[in-house]
N, C-alpha and C positions, 0 to 999 in steps of 0.2 A: 469198862477202861482201868486199862491196865498202867505205869507211872510209864511204862519203855512209851506206850500209845504217847499220852502226853509231851514226853520228850520230842519225839517224830511229829508234833504238829505243832512245837515251837520252830523244831528247824526248818519244817515246810514254810512258817511266816516269815521267820526272819532270811529264807532265800528268798521268798516273795517281796519281801520289801530292795535284796539287795540288789534284783531286778528293777525292781524301783527306778532302784538309783541311778541303774546303769540305763537306765531311758533317759531320764532325767541329762545324765552326762552324756549323751548322745546328741540328746536336741538342744543342747549347749555350744554342743562343738558344731551342730550343725550351721545354727545361725547366723552365724558370721561368714561362713560359703553363702549362704541363699542372699543378706546382703551384699557382697562381693557380687557376685554375677549381677542382681539387679542393677547396681548401680553403676557394673562395665555397660550393661546393656544402653541404659540412659543416657550415659555419656556417647555411644555410638548413634543412638536418635539426637543426641543432641548436637554433634558434630555433623551428620551428615544435614540435618536440617541448616544450621551454618551454612555451611559449601553449597547447598540448592541456594539460600537467601544472596549467597555474595555472586553469586553466576547470573542472579534473576533479574537482581541490581547492575552488574557490567554488560549483561544484553539491555538491561533498560536505555545504561547513558550509548554503549556504540551504537545503538540504532538512531538517538537523540542526534548526536555527532556525527552519524550517518547523513541525517534527515539532510542537516544543518550545511552540509558539504554539501549534498546535490543543490538543494537550494541556493547555495549561494554561488555554486561553481555551473550553474542554469542562469541566473536571475530570475529565478522564481520567485513569486510571492503572493500572499493570496490581493486580490485587489480587485475592481472593478474601478472602471474606466473607456472612454467612448475610443478609439483606435481606428486608424483605416482599414483595407485589407496589405497596400503596400508595407505596414506597421505589419500585419503580419508575419509575409516572408521575413520581413527585414530582422525581425526576434528570431524565426525557424532557422534563418542560413547564419545568423551573426550569433547568436546564444545560445541557440539547442544543439545543433552540429556541431557547431568550436566546442559547444561545454561535453557532450558525449566524447567528441575523439579524445579530449586532455586527461577523460576521466579514465577512457579505455586505454589510453598507451602510458601512461608514467603517474607516479607516486601522484596525490594530489592532499596530500594533510600529513602532517606528520604532528607526537605528541608537543612540538614546542609551540603549535600555533592555536593551542588549545591553554589560555593560561588557566584553570578552574578545575583541570580533570585529574582525577585520581589516581588514572589509569596509567599503570607502567607499563612502558615501550611500546602505545600506545599510538599505531597508528592504519593509513589507511592501502589497500594495495589498487592494483587497479581494478578494473569494472569488465565484469564481464557485460553484455547491454545486449538486447533481446532487437529485433528488431520494429523500428519506428513505426506503429501505422497512422494514418490519418484516415478520420472517418467522417461524411460527412451526413446528415440530416438536411436533408430538402422541405418545400412547400410547394405543391403542384402548381403548374399555369393555367390559373383562371381567366376566361372572360370576362367582357366588363363589365356583365349583366351580375356576375357572381362571383368580381372579387369582395373576400373581403378584408375591406379597412377599415382601419382605427384611428381618426387623426389625431397627430401627436401633441393636444392640445397646448403644452408644455413646454415644447422648442420652439423657436421661431426661428424656422426655416420656409423655403420658397412654399407655396401651396401644393405643384405638383408631388413636393416630396412630404409632404404632410401623412403619411401612413405606415400601418405599423400590421404589417403580416400576422394576423393570429395564431400561435399552431397550436392543430389538436387534431384528432384521428381524421374529420375528415381532411384539412387542407394538409395535411403530411404528403409527400408524394410516394408513390406504392409502386411503383414501374422496375422494375428490372432491370439496369444498366447495362449489364456483363461486365464485356472490356470496352463496349463503346459508354460511354460516362455518358452521352449528349445526342443520345439513339434509344428514347424509351421504348420499353416493350412493353402491353398491356398486362399485369396477369390476376386481376381480378382485386375482389378484397381478400385477402387472407384471414382467417377465424381464431387461429392462436398468436401468431404473431407475422410481422409486416417481413418477406424475405428479400428485398433488396435492399443492400447496402452501396453505399459509394465510399469505396476503400480502395488508400494506397501503403503500398507499404513501400518502405527504404529501409534498407542494411545498411547501416553506418560506416563508411568507406571511402574510399576514394573517390565516389563514382556519387557520393553523396549531393553533391554540388552540383550534377549535371543532372540528376534526377529531379534536385528538384525547380530548377530552369527550365526544365524541362512540361513539370507541371504547372509552373507558374505561368508560362509562356499561352498556355491550354484556355484557359481563361475558366483555372477547376476549381473554382468560386465565384457565383456571380449573384445578382441579383435576387435569387431565387434559395441561398442555400441559407438556412436557420439554426445552425449549429455545426460549429468544427470542434471536431476531438483527436486529440493525439495523444496518443499510450504506447507508452512502454514501459520493459522494467528493468530495470540492474542488479545484478550483485556481485556483490564485494568478495573478492575471491583471498581477500586475506579472515576475512573475519566471516566467511560463510553467510553475510543477512543479505535481503533481498530485498530491495525498495520499488514501487509498483507508484507510476508517476501518471497522470491523467490533465491534461489544458484541454479548458473548456472554452473556447470563443463562441461566446451567445449573438447572433444576429439581431436588435429588436428589430432595427431599421432600415431593410431592404426592401424598393421598391422604383421604377426609374429612376434608381438611385448607380451611375455606373461601378464599376466593381473598385476602384481606387479611392471613393467617395465613399464605400459603404459602413456604416456606421454598427460600429457592434461593439459589447464589452468582453474585456477575458476576467478570467475565472482559473487557478493553479492551486 
């Protein structure tokens, strides 16, 4: 090895050292860029999560307030009490129909009515209301020998009225009444479901009271009615939120009792 060769080797080592220094400098320069980009990504994710949580919280508050407005306007509250059939029709005519017309025709709530609201410009627009469906589930007519009567020992009433229809698959009416609800046609015993439906559909509007009066006069609810279900839905045109309402009347004692005196319990 000559002296010139030694010098070349030294030069190569110096070049390698310079390259290493350059690489270190490049890494040092790139590091802040990586940290900055990661910080931006996390900031975007945090912002999106915050927006989603705010929207969810807003939706929950709007849903709660819409539920409160619907319940208060229609006079609905969870309860179980004995009422008469006449009181049922009075509730439908004076509270349900009137309240639905009110919800449909005009603004029913503004932010000023809710002292604890934190949502600016909060309010309710008119409601889009689905047809109101009245369903009833009935028990069939039994002969004197097979009547499933259970005395109500805790109720102090006349002896001929101390009877309770036990609701079961055997006692449920399975006839198909079609348009003539008081003229049953035997269908046999369905295997998977019962094909009969006692249903009355009412469109909320100018003829609502006339249709209800015709239904009431027909004695649609009688001593064989076991359950009465009223179903409808509402969609808020302002918030685009929907509410589904089911009102259930449970006739627990309906035998040898005229319809106006038939005791039942109501739940909403």
